C-alpha positions as CSV (number, residue, x, y, z in Angstrom):
1,X,24.6,78.1,-20.1
2,X,25.5,75.4,-22.5
3,X,26.2,73.0,-19.6
4,X,22.9,73.8,-18.0
5,X,21.1,73.2,-21.2
6,X,22.7,69.8,-21.7
7,X,21.9,69.0,-18.0
8,X,18.3,70.0,-18.5
9,X,18.0,67.9,-21.7
10,X,19.5,64.9,-19.9
11,X,16.9,65.3,-17.1
12,X,14.1,65.4,-19.6
13,X,15.5,62.2,-21.3
14,X,15.7,60.4,-18.0
15,X,12.1,61.5,-17.1
16,X,10.7,60.3,-20.4
17,X,12.6,57.1,-20.1
18,X,11.3,56.6,-16.6
19,X,7.7,57.0,-17.8
20,X,8.4,54.5,-20.6
21,X,9.9,52.0,-18.2
22,X,7.1,52.4,-15.7
23,X,4.5,51.7,-18.5
24,X,6.5,48.7,-19.7
25,X,6.6,47.1,-16.2
26,X,4.7,43.9,-15.8
27,X,5.4,40.9,-13.7
28,X,5.0,37.2,-14.2
29,X,4.2,35.2,-11.1
30,X,3.5,31.5,-10.9
31,X,0.8,30.6,-8.3
32,X,-0.2,27.0,-7.8
33,X,1.5,26.1,-11.1
34,X,-0.4,28.8,-13.1
35,X,1.3,31.8,-14.7
36,X,-0.2,35.2,-13.7
37,X,0.5,38.2,-15.8
38,X,0.5,41.1,-13.4
39,X,0.1,44.3,-15.3
40,X,0.6,48.0,-14.3
41,X,-2.4,50.3,-13.9
42,X,-1.6,52.3,-17.0
43,X,-1.3,50.7,-20.5
44,X,2.1,50.4,-22.1
45,X,1.2,52.5,-25.1
46,X,-1.4,54.8,-23.6
47,X,-4.9,55.8,-24.8
48,X,-5.7,55.6,-28.5
49,X,-8.6,57.3,-30.2
50,X,-9.9,55.1,-33.0
51,X,-9.9,56.5,-36.5
52,X,-13.0,55.2,-38.2
53,X,-14.4,55.0,-41.7
54,X,-17.9,53.7,-42.3
55,X,-17.8,50.9,-44.9
56,X,-21.4,49.7,-44.8
57,X,-24.8,50.6,-43.5
58,X,-27.9,48.4,-43.8
59,X,-31.4,49.6,-43.2
60,X,-33.5,46.4,-43.2
61,X,-36.8,48.4,-43.0
62,X,-36.5,49.5,-46.6
63,X,-37.3,45.9,-47.7
64,X,-41.0,44.8,-47.6
65,X,-40.1,41.1,-47.0
66,X,-38.0,42.0,-43.9
67,X,-40.2,42.1,-40.7
68,X,-37.4,42.5,-38.2
69,X,-38.2,44.8,-35.2
70,X,-35.0,44.6,-33.3
71,X,-32.2,42.1,-34.3
72,X,-28.8,40.7,-33.6
73,X,-26.3,40.0,-36.4
74,X,-23.4,37.9,-37.6
75,X,-20.7,38.9,-40.1
76,X,-18.3,36.7,-42.0
77,X,-14.7,37.6,-42.9
78,X,-15.8,38.9,-46.3
79,X,-18.3,41.3,-44.9
80,X,-21.5,39.4,-45.7
81,X,-24.2,39.9,-43.0
82,X,-27.2,38.0,-41.5
83,X,-29.6,40.0,-39.4
84,X,-31.6,37.7,-37.1
85,X,-34.0,37.7,-34.1
86,X,-33.3,35.2,-31.3
87,X,-37.0,34.8,-30.3
88,X,-39.1,35.6,-33.4
89,X,-37.5,33.3,-36.0
90,X,-36.3,35.4,-38.8
91,X,-32.9,35.6,-40.5
92,X,-32.2,37.9,-43.4
93,X,-29.1,37.8,-45.6
94,X,-27.2,40.7,-47.1
95,X,-23.9,40.7,-49.1
96,X,-20.9,42.9,-48.3
97,X,-22.4,45.7,-50.5
98,X,-25.6,45.8,-48.4
99,X,-27.7,44.2,-51.1
100,X,-30.6,42.1,-49.8
101,X,-30.2,38.3,-50.6
102,X,-33.4,36.9,-49.1
103,X,-34.5,35.0,-46.0
104,X,-32.5,32.1,-44.6
105,X,-35.0,30.1,-42.5
106,X,-38.7,29.5,-42.3
107,X,-40.8,29.2,-39.2
108,X,-42.0,25.7,-38.4
109,X,-40.9,22.3,-37.2
110,X,-39.6,20.8,-40.4
111,X,-36.1,20.3,-41.8
112,X,-34.2,23.6,-41.6
113,X,-37.2,25.3,-39.9
114,X,-37.4,26.6,-36.3
115,X,-40.3,27.6,-34.0
116,X,-40.4,30.9,-32.2
117,X,-38.8,31.2,-28.7
118,X,-36.3,28.4,-29.5
119,X,-33.0,30.3,-28.5
120,X,-32.3,30.8,-32.2
121,X,-28.8,31.8,-33.3
122,X,-26.9,32.0,-36.6
123,X,-23.2,31.6,-37.4
124,X,-20.9,31.6,-40.4
125,X,-18.9,28.3,-40.2
126,X,-16.7,26.4,-42.6
127,X,-17.9,28.4,-45.7
128,X,-21.5,27.5,-44.7
129,X,-24.2,29.0,-42.5
130,X,-25.2,27.2,-39.3
131,X,-28.3,27.9,-37.3
132,X,-29.1,26.5,-33.9
133,X,-32.3,26.5,-31.9
134,X,-35.0,24.0,-30.6
135,X,-32.1,21.8,-29.5
136,X,-31.0,21.1,-33.1
137,X,-28.3,22.3,-35.6
138,X,-29.2,23.1,-39.2
139,X,-26.7,23.7,-42.0
140,X,-27.1,25.8,-45.1
141,X,-24.6,26.5,-47.9
142,X,-23.2,30.0,-48.3
143,X,-26.1,30.9,-50.6
144,X,-28.7,30.0,-47.9
145,X,-29.8,26.6,-49.4
146,X,-30.6,24.0,-46.7
147,X,-28.2,21.1,-46.5
148,X,-28.9,19.0,-43.4
149,X,-29.8,19.1,-39.7
150,X,-29.1,17.1,-36.6
151,X,-30.4,16.9,-33.1
152,X,-27.8,18.1,-30.6
153,X,-29.9,18.2,-27.4
154,X,-28.2,21.4,-26.1
155,X,-28.4,25.2,-26.5
156,X,-24.9,26.2,-27.7
157,X,-23.5,29.6,-26.7
158,X,-20.4,29.3,-28.8
159,X,-20.0,26.6,-31.5
160,X,-16.5,25.1,-32.1
161,X,-17.6,22.5,-34.7
162,X,-20.8,20.4,-35.3
163,X,-20.1,18.2,-32.3
164,X,-18.3,20.6,-29.9
165,X,-19.7,23.7,-28.3
166,X,-19.8,25.8,-25.1
167,X,-23.0,25.9,-23.1
168,X,-24.1,27.6,-19.9
169,X,-25.4,25.3,-17.1
170,X,-27.0,26.6,-13.9
171,X,-28.6,25.3,-10.7
172,X,-29.7,26.7,-7.4
173,X,-27.5,26.0,-4.4
174,X,-27.5,27.4,-0.8
175,X,-25.7,30.6,-1.9
176,X,-27.9,31.3,-4.9
177,X,-27.4,30.6,-8.6
178,X,-24.5,28.3,-9.4
179,X,-23.3,28.8,-13.0
180,X,-20.9,26.6,-15.1
181,X,-19.5,27.2,-18.5
182,X,-19.1,23.7,-20.1
183,X,-17.5,22.4,-23.2
184,X,-19.7,19.7,-24.7
185,X,-18.3,17.0,-27.1
186,X,-21.2,14.9,-28.5
187,X,-19.0,12.0,-29.4
188,X,-16.3,11.5,-26.7
189,X,-13.7,8.8,-26.9
190,X,-15.5,6.7,-24.3
191,X,-18.6,4.8,-25.3
192,X,-19.5,7.3,-28.0
193,X,-21.4,9.4,-25.5
194,X,-21.3,13.2,-24.8
195,X,-18.5,14.4,-22.6
196,X,-18.3,17.6,-20.6
197,X,-15.4,19.7,-19.4
198,X,-16.0,22.5,-16.9
199,X,-14.1,25.7,-18.1
200,X,-15.4,28.1,-15.5
201,X,-17.8,28.2,-12.6
202,X,-19.0,30.5,-9.9
203,X,-21.7,30.6,-7.2
204,X,-24.1,33.4,-6.3
205,X,-24.1,34.9,-9.7
206,X,-26.7,36.0,-12.3
207,X,-29.1,37.5,-9.8
208,X,-29.2,39.6,-6.7
209,X,-31.3,38.0,-4.0
210,X,-33.9,40.0,-2.2
211,X,-36.9,39.3,0.0
212,X,-39.4,37.3,-2.0
213,X,-37.2,36.8,-5.1
214,X,-34.4,38.6,-6.9
215,X,-33.4,40.9,-9.7
216,X,-30.7,41.4,-12.3
217,X,-29.2,44.9,-12.6
218,X,-26.5,45.9,-15.0
219,X,-23.1,47.0,-13.6
220,X,-23.8,45.5,-10.1
221,X,-25.0,41.9,-10.6
222,X,-22.2,39.3,-10.2
223,X,-21.8,37.2,-13.3
224,X,-19.4,35.4,-15.7
225,X,-18.1,37.1,-18.9
226,X,-16.5,34.8,-21.5
227,X,-15.6,34.6,-25.2
228,X,-13.7,32.4,-27.6
229,X,-11.1,33.1,-30.2
230,X,-11.8,30.7,-33.0
231,X,-8.6,31.4,-34.9
232,X,-6.2,30.8,-32.0
233,X,-8.5,28.4,-30.1
234,X,-8.3,30.3,-26.8
235,X,-11.1,30.6,-24.3
236,X,-11.3,33.7,-22.0
237,X,-13.4,34.0,-18.9
238,X,-13.7,36.2,-15.8
239,X,-15.9,36.6,-12.8
240,X,-17.0,40.2,-13.3
241,X,-16.5,41.2,-9.7
242,X,-12.7,40.9,-10.0
243,X,-10.2,41.8,-12.7
244,X,-8.7,38.4,-13.5
245,X,-9.0,37.0,-17.0
246,X,-8.5,33.3,-17.3
247,X,-7.0,32.2,-20.6
248,X,-7.5,28.5,-21.4
249,X,-7.0,26.1,-24.3
250,X,-9.6,23.7,-25.6
251,X,-8.5,21.0,-23.1
252,X,-9.6,23.3,-20.3
253,X,-6.0,23.9,-19.2
254,X,-5.3,27.4,-17.9
255,X,-2.5,28.9,-20.0
256,X,-2.2,32.1,-17.8
257,X,-4.3,34.6,-15.9
258,X,-4.3,38.3,-16.8
259,X,-4.5,40.8,-13.9
260,X,-4.7,44.5,-13.7
261,X,-4.9,46.7,-10.6
262,X,-8.5,47.7,-10.0
263,X,-10.4,49.6,-7.3
264,X,-14.1,49.0,-7.1
265,X,-16.4,52.0,-7.7
266,X,-18.7,52.8,-4.7
267,X,-22.3,53.5,-5.4
268,X,-24.2,56.4,-3.7
269,X,-27.8,56.0,-2.6
270,X,-28.8,58.3,-5.5
271,X,-26.9,56.0,-7.9
272,X,-28.7,52.9,-6.6
273,X,-32.2,54.5,-7.0
274,X,-31.4,55.6,-10.5
275,X,-30.1,52.1,-11.4
276,X,-33.1,50.3,-9.9
277,X,-35.7,52.7,-11.3
278,X,-35.1,51.4,-14.8
279,X,-35.7,47.8,-13.5
280,X,-38.9,48.4,-11.4
281,X,-40.4,50.9,-13.8
282,X,-43.3,51.8,-13.9
283,X,-43.8,50.7,-10.3
284,X,-42.0,51.9,-7.2
285,X,-38.6,50.5,-6.1
286,X,-39.1,47.9,-3.5
287,X,-37.2,48.8,-0.2
288,X,-35.8,45.2,0.0
289,X,-34.3,45.7,-3.5
290,X,-32.5,48.9,-2.3
291,X,-31.1,47.2,0.7
292,X,-30.0,44.2,-1.4
293,X,-28.3,46.2,-4.1
294,X,-24.5,46.0,-3.7
295,X,-22.7,49.1,-2.6
296,X,-20.0,48.8,-5.3
297,X,-20.0,48.2,-9.1
298,X,-18.6,45.1,-10.6
299,X,-15.2,45.4,-12.3
300,X,-15.9,44.1,-15.8
301,X,-18.8,44.6,-18.2
302,X,-17.6,42.3,-21.0
303,X,-14.7,40.6,-22.8
304,X,-14.4,40.6,-26.6
305,X,-12.0,38.9,-29.0
306,X,-9.9,41.2,-31.2
307,X,-7.9,40.1,-34.3
308,X,-4.4,38.6,-34.0
309,X,-4.9,37.1,-30.5
310,X,-5.6,40.4,-28.8
311,X,-8.6,40.9,-26.4
312,X,-10.6,43.8,-25.2
313,X,-11.8,44.0,-21.6
314,X,-14.6,46.4,-20.8
315,X,-13.6,47.9,-17.4
316,X,-16.4,49.7,-15.5
317,X,-15.4,53.1,-14.3
318,X,-18.7,54.6,-13.0
319,X,-22.4,53.9,-13.3
320,X,-23.1,53.4,-17.0
321,X,-19.5,54.2,-18.0
322,X,-16.7,51.9,-19.1
323,X,-13.2,52.0,-20.6
324,X,-11.9,49.4,-23.1
325,X,-8.6,47.8,-22.1
326,X,-6.6,46.0,-24.7
327,X,-4.2,43.1,-24.0
328,X,-1.8,41.5,-26.5
329,X,-1.5,37.7,-27.0
330,X,0.9,37.5,-24.1
331,X,-1.5,39.2,-21.7
332,X,0.3,42.5,-21.6
333,X,-1.8,45.7,-21.1
334,X,-1.0,47.9,-24.1
335,X,-3.9,50.2,-24.9
336,X,-7.1,51.9,-23.8
337,X,-9.4,52.3,-26.8
338,X,-11.4,55.5,-27.1
339,X,-14.1,55.8,-29.8
340,X,-14.4,59.2,-31.6
341,X,-17.3,61.5,-30.6
342,X,-20.7,60.2,-31.7
343,X,-19.8,56.5,-31.6
344,X,-19.8,53.9,-29.0
345,X,-18.0,50.6,-28.4
346,X,-20.7,49.2,-26.2
347,X,-22.5,46.7,-28.5
348,X,-19.9,46.1,-31.2
349,X,-18.5,42.9,-32.7
350,X,-14.9,43.3,-33.7
351,X,-13.6,41.8,-37.0
352,X,-10.3,41.8,-38.9
353,X,-10.8,45.3,-40.3
354,X,-12.7,47.0,-37.4
355,X,-16.1,46.4,-35.9
356,X,-19.8,46.2,-36.7
357,X,-22.7,47.3,-34.5
358,X,-26.4,48.2,-34.4
359,X,-27.3,51.9,-34.1
360,X,-30.4,53.9,-33.7
361,X,-31.1,56.2,-36.6
362,X,-34.2,58.3,-37.0
363,X,-36.1,56.1,-34.6
364,X,-35.1,52.8,-36.3
365,X,-32.3,50.4,-36.0
366,X,-29.6,50.0,-38.7
367,X,-26.6,47.8,-39.1
368,X,-23.3,49.7,-39.4
369,X,-19.8,48.5,-40.2
370,X,-16.6,50.5,-39.6
371,X,-13.0,50.1,-40.7
372,X,-10.4,51.1,-38.1
373,X,-7.7,53.0,-39.9
374,X,-5.2,53.2,-37.2
375,X,-3.9,50.4,-34.8
376,X,-2.6,48.4,-37.8
377,X,-0.8,46.1,-35.4
378,X,-4.2,44.7,-34.6
379,X,-6.5,45.7,-37.4
380,X,-5.9,45.3,-41.2
381,X,-6.2,48.6,-43.0
382,X,-7.3,47.7,-46.6
């Protein structure tokens, strides 16, 4: 009996070891001079449910001077927050205790002012606040006092510094919409003129063609997902119809490509009708739209930067459902993140301690910030 027990324990050890080895398996292949990180289907360290603690909630509607009805936000490393609207120019400042600090910008055409519908965005940069819109960049100190502004002639998606930023450029070609992600440097080494470097491009993206026009539908429209890690200066991009994440430096050189096995999810006729109903509401779904709608979902919904060089890839698993894959700085697949019941990772922005998001509460929108108490290899628990 003792020998049998030892044999049984040995078999269990071998089985557990086999699972561990299978999870740790990933391959590195060099294709056309570029390193590909080929990951297994399952993450090395499994599924992790996040342990959350709410550290801040801001209800902007309690302040008479705040007229926001829908908003985006930015947060600095100290937890200070600006709530802003990209079309109706308004940006409201709050400290890390949720105390209202006042408005950042005024509506207009003067210095430090912006008109409505100017692709308005706000960022915390270099211990200052930067705002872009109307093809210009305005700078304010950390207390919201206007410092200076300059014409840049572009609409930045991601700002690197006052002269360097990523933009989206698009044009129609014979296949449809051709989209490029460009890095603009306003003062290149040659002749003091702007230079551009193409970081990613794809054709037939951004819209599904149908008779007489086209439409954009979530989870099925081909597109480009991208993000930038300011601290490590890495750019990440992917065509959302395939699971390949391109990791590049600021020179536009591909450092490596992250891959994970993925099987596209097929859509039923019922799924298509439900998906398109939200787009064509209140009118009927056009028959040409149903026939043009792809039979399979795209692979990726989004890519987000995590602390310490990690990234999160939002992998689509069924209509309106996704899982969050986490890769380490070397491109290895290590976790699937799972939010606790009652929370979602859909519209979050990660930071060093956790993430912030906008939630609906009692028929109004509020800003909420969470600390992630576990996963201390990625997030700082303090």
